[in-house]
LOLOLUM-893841 format. One line per 2 residues: number of its first residue (from 1); their letters; for each residue z, y, x of C-alpha. Coordinates in steps of 0.2 Angstrom, whole numbers. Layout:
residues N
NUM = a = Z Y X ~ ...
***
This chain:
residues 360
1 = xx = 860 410 891 ~ 848 414 877
3 = xx = 857 416 860 ~ 848 407 846
5 = xx = 846 415 830 ~ 842 411 811
7 = xx = 829 420 803 ~ 830 420 785
9 = xx = 826 431 769 ~ 839 444 765
11 = xx = 831 456 755 ~ 832 460 737
13 = xx = 827 448 724 ~ 815 459 716
15 = xx = 805 461 733 ~ 787 454 732
17 = xx = 787 456 752 ~ 802 458 763
19 = xx = 801 462 782 ~ 813 453 794
21 = xx = 822 468 802 ~ 822 461 819
23 = xx = 807 458 830 ~ 815 451 845
25 = xx = 818 433 844 ~ 817 417 856
27 = xx = 807 401 855 ~ 820 388 847
29 = xx = 826 400 834 ~ 828 392 817
31 = xx = 817 399 803 ~ 823 397 785
33 = xx = 809 400 771 ~ 816 398 754
35 = xx = 807 392 737 ~ 791 400 732
37 = xx = 791 410 748 ~ 780 410 762
39 = xx = 784 418 780 ~ 771 427 789
41 = xx = 771 431 808 ~ 762 446 814
43 = xx = 758 451 831 ~ 750 468 836
45 = xx = 742 469 818 ~ 735 452 819
47 = xx = 740 438 806 ~ 747 423 817
49 = xx = 756 409 810 ~ 761 405 791
51 = xx = 777 394 786 ~ 779 388 768
53 = xx = 796 383 761 ~ 807 374 773
55 = xx = 817 374 789 ~ 808 375 805
57 = xx = 813 377 825 ~ 801 389 833
59 = xx = 792 382 846 ~ 775 381 854
61 = xx = 771 366 842 ~ 772 377 826
63 = xx = 768 393 832 ~ 750 389 840
65 = xx = 742 406 837 ~ 757 417 842
67 = xx = 761 406 857 ~ 742 409 864
69 = xx = 747 428 861 ~ 762 430 870
71 = xx = 760 415 883 ~ 775 405 878
73 = xx = 778 390 891 ~ 779 373 883
75 = xx = 797 367 881 ~ 804 384 887
77 = xx = 817 394 879 ~ 808 411 880
79 = xx = 810 427 871 ~ 796 435 862
81 = xx = 791 448 849 ~ 785 447 832
83 = xx = 785 454 815 ~ 791 442 801
85 = xx = 787 445 783 ~ 793 435 768
87 = xx = 782 434 754 ~ 786 430 736
89 = xx = 775 419 727 ~ 783 420 710
91 = xx = 771 424 695 ~ 774 441 688
93 = xx = 768 439 670 ~ 773 456 661
95 = xx = 761 469 668 ~ 755 481 655
97 = xx = 738 488 656 ~ 729 501 646
99 = xx = 715 513 645 ~ 721 529 651
101 = xx = 709 539 642 ~ 697 533 627
103 = xx = 681 524 630 ~ 666 534 623
105 = xx = 656 519 617 ~ 641 519 606
107 = xx = 644 506 592 ~ 630 494 594
109 = xx = 629 491 575 ~ 632 507 567
111 = xx = 626 518 582 ~ 639 531 581
113 = xx = 650 536 597 ~ 668 529 595
115 = xx = 682 534 607 ~ 689 516 609
117 = xx = 705 512 617 ~ 713 495 622
119 = xx = 729 489 628 ~ 736 472 634
121 = xx = 745 463 648 ~ 741 452 663
123 = xx = 750 441 676 ~ 746 438 694
125 = xx = 754 428 709 ~ 751 429 728
127 = xx = 739 415 732 ~ 735 419 750
129 = xx = 750 427 758 ~ 742 433 775
131 = xx = 728 441 765 ~ 739 450 755
133 = xx = 751 457 768 ~ 734 463 778
135 = xx = 727 470 763 ~ 742 479 754
137 = xx = 757 478 763 ~ 753 485 781
139 = xx = 768 490 791 ~ 779 493 776
141 = xx = 797 485 777 ~ 796 480 758
143 = xx = 783 479 744 ~ 789 477 727
145 = xx = 783 473 710 ~ 783 491 706
147 = xx = 772 495 721 ~ 760 482 716
149 = xx = 759 489 697 ~ 757 506 703
151 = xx = 743 501 714 ~ 732 492 702
153 = xx = 736 503 686 ~ 721 513 689
155 = xx = 709 500 697 ~ 713 487 683
157 = xx = 712 501 669 ~ 694 505 678
159 = xx = 688 488 678 ~ 694 484 660
161 = xx = 684 497 653 ~ 668 493 662
163 = xx = 670 475 656 ~ 675 479 638
165 = xx = 661 491 636 ~ 648 478 643
167 = xx = 655 464 634 ~ 655 474 618
169 = xx = 636 480 621 ~ 629 464 626
171 = xx = 637 453 613 ~ 634 467 599
173 = xx = 650 468 593 ~ 655 482 582
175 = xx = 671 492 583 ~ 677 487 567
177 = xx = 675 468 571 ~ 681 470 589
179 = xx = 700 466 585 ~ 695 449 577
181 = xx = 687 444 592 ~ 701 448 604
183 = xx = 704 430 611 ~ 685 428 616
185 = xx = 684 446 623 ~ 701 442 633
187 = xx = 694 426 641 ~ 677 434 647
189 = xx = 685 449 655 ~ 699 438 663
191 = xx = 684 427 671 ~ 677 444 678
193 = xx = 694 451 685 ~ 698 434 695
195 = xx = 686 438 709 ~ 692 455 710
197 = xx = 711 450 713 ~ 705 436 725
199 = xx = 700 450 737 ~ 718 455 739
201 = xx = 724 437 740 ~ 730 437 722
203 = xx = 727 424 708 ~ 727 431 690
205 = xx = 738 420 680 ~ 736 427 663
207 = xx = 726 441 655 ~ 724 445 636
209 = xx = 720 460 626 ~ 735 465 614
211 = xx = 724 478 604 ~ 708 488 602
213 = xx = 708 503 592 ~ 702 521 591
215 = xx = 711 538 585 ~ 713 538 566
217 = xx = 710 558 568 ~ 693 556 577
219 = xx = 678 564 567 ~ 667 549 571
221 = xx = 679 537 566 ~ 682 545 549
223 = xx = 664 545 546 ~ 662 528 550
225 = xx = 676 522 539 ~ 668 533 525
227 = xx = 652 525 526 ~ 660 508 526
229 = xx = 671 512 510 ~ 656 517 501
231 = xx = 646 502 507 ~ 660 491 500
233 = xx = 659 499 484 ~ 639 497 482
235 = xx = 641 479 487 ~ 655 477 473
237 = xx = 643 486 461 ~ 628 476 466
239 = xx = 616 488 470 ~ 609 494 488
241 = xx = 608 510 497 ~ 591 514 490
243 = xx = 596 514 473 ~ 611 524 477
245 = xx = 599 538 484 ~ 588 538 469
247 = xx = 603 541 459 ~ 609 554 469
249 = xx = 591 562 469 ~ 590 561 449
251 = xx = 607 568 447 ~ 602 584 458
253 = xx = 586 585 448 ~ 596 585 431
255 = xx = 606 600 438 ~ 591 609 441
257 = xx = 583 606 424 ~ 599 617 417
259 = xx = 593 631 426 ~ 575 638 419
261 = xx = 569 625 407 ~ 550 627 403
263 = xx = 536 616 407 ~ 542 613 425
265 = xx = 556 605 417 ~ 548 595 405
267 = xx = 537 588 418 ~ 552 583 429
269 = xx = 560 577 414 ~ 546 565 413
271 = xx = 547 559 429 ~ 565 556 429
273 = xx = 563 546 413 ~ 549 535 422
275 = xx = 562 533 437 ~ 577 529 427
277 = xx = 566 517 417 ~ 559 509 433
279 = xx = 579 507 439 ~ 584 500 424
281 = xx = 569 487 424 ~ 573 482 442
283 = xx = 592 480 440 ~ 588 470 424
285 = xx = 576 459 433 ~ 590 455 447
287 = xx = 602 449 434 ~ 592 440 420
289 = xx = 587 422 425 ~ 569 418 428
291 = xx = 556 415 415 ~ 553 395 412
293 = xx = 539 388 422 ~ 522 385 414
295 = xx = 511 369 415 ~ 506 372 433
297 = xx = 523 376 439 ~ 520 395 439
299 = xx = 531 407 430 ~ 526 411 412
301 = xx = 533 427 402 ~ 539 424 386
303 = xx = 527 427 370 ~ 532 436 353
305 = xx = 523 438 337 ~ 516 457 336
307 = xx = 519 456 317 ~ 535 449 314
309 = xx = 542 447 332 ~ 546 429 332
311 = xx = 546 420 349 ~ 530 410 351
313 = xx = 530 392 358 ~ 521 391 374
315 = xx = 502 389 371 ~ 503 393 353
317 = xx = 488 401 345 ~ 496 407 328
319 = xx = 514 413 325 ~ 523 398 316
321 = xx = 532 410 304 ~ 519 423 298
323 = xx = 504 414 303 ~ 498 429 313
325 = xx = 484 426 326 ~ 491 426 344
327 = xx = 485 440 355 ~ 485 436 374
329 = xx = 488 450 386 ~ 489 452 404
331 = xx = 508 451 408 ~ 508 462 423
333 = xx = 500 479 425 ~ 484 480 434
335 = xx = 489 496 442 ~ 506 493 449
337 = xx = 509 475 445 ~ 525 479 435
339 = xx = 528 465 421 ~ 524 469 403
341 = xx = 528 463 387 ~ 516 457 374
343 = xx = 512 472 362 ~ 515 484 376
345 = xx = 501 497 376 ~ 507 507 391
347 = xx = 515 502 408 ~ 533 505 408
349 = xx = 534 508 426 ~ 517 520 430
351 = xx = 511 524 412 ~ 494 517 414
353 = xx = 487 511 399 ~ 485 491 398
355 = xx = 470 483 394 ~ 471 476 376
357 = xx = 469 458 373 ~ 451 451 366
359 = xx = 450 454 348 ~ 462 469 346
***
């Protein structure tokens, strides 16, 4: 008389997949599948029947694929052989990932090569037990969480490296602002990784980036930080890079003036004076309020008496203080367009003589 057996999970709780040790069984045996488990029957390397949580009496009704392979008689109590794999479908949420080597990425904003590193965590669960056993387990008697982590460590790191590089480049995100957009980058990369895991019967439960950084002692990182620091200083002082370069050039020229003197030094000194005057005028113009608008809505430069210096009312023909006739003069240089003051005889920017007002 045939002995009926109870087939149930007896492996360690940390096992992701555990193979039932016996392959000889009888129709009519009891199959017990625990919560968050799936029992997968395999015959000659082929995935046959799957059973979710519950208790089952094995017969031709619930083993249709296996019955066809071994020709089990209907209603009979016949022995047969098959492999039974218990697959644990609980979620594993604490798998760490990280770039094994820094990503040599050209910063899309500052155009310097930055050795980027990234670290984070993800979680998975088995969604398709049959595909999972077929792709990863094979004939192994057990498959643990550690086995899964070791298998995917390099694959996930490589995929994340590619997806992160693509995301930063396509979105134009600089290394210095990447940390502020971690949530956005995590969501984008998670969407790309889902199809990758699905090919193994795995569902990606969670994925996030915990940090994006670069080695502090890397020369490229140090140069970039120096540039950003200098830029912050210039913004605080309210002048731009071109002005900073002009001051640097003038400083070098001043150092050279102390060497040989002579007429060359005099000429260079004159050029420096004109350049400094131009810079001062530009800076003053950037902070001074605009002149009042004229009758036609256009800006009109303020006028002053050439004798006593009194400010003249708009449209005045004589000075209200000393009676001096007002001399009108073009308020801009005809050569370079620089603004000029009444009474100026030479342009403060280019040095060209100004056209005198009629009657002077």
